[in-house]
C-alpha angles and dihedrals in degrees: 000000000000091000091052091050091049091050092050091049092052093048091048091050091050092051098045100043096072091049092053093043094055113122118255116249115276116269121236090253091053091048091049091052093047093048091051091048093049093047093047093048095050113105094222095045105037112122095027114120111228129190106211124188125177130194118179091334095312108123125205118197120202133171141075127297129180101228144025087243091061091047092052093043093051090055093047093049091049094050090057094060113106112252096026109131098177142352128223106197110205095158114141122219109230111163096182099054 
């Protein structure tokens, strides 16, 4: 009986530990930082100044880009960041700036 109880306790501990150890969802500040890093490190987007705001995982992108391709790419890159639930793309295309 004692051996069975010990075995059940060990199995229970092994099953519950990974659930407890799961990482908490990313905070808005962490998401902001990750989005800015990903945008800055992208070959097509480097050098573009982005204004990124995040509220409960919903990201809003603002700023000026030179082409539609950059606007679309910025949104795609942002959507890939862990914790992003949606993207509002308010980037303005301004080829001459």
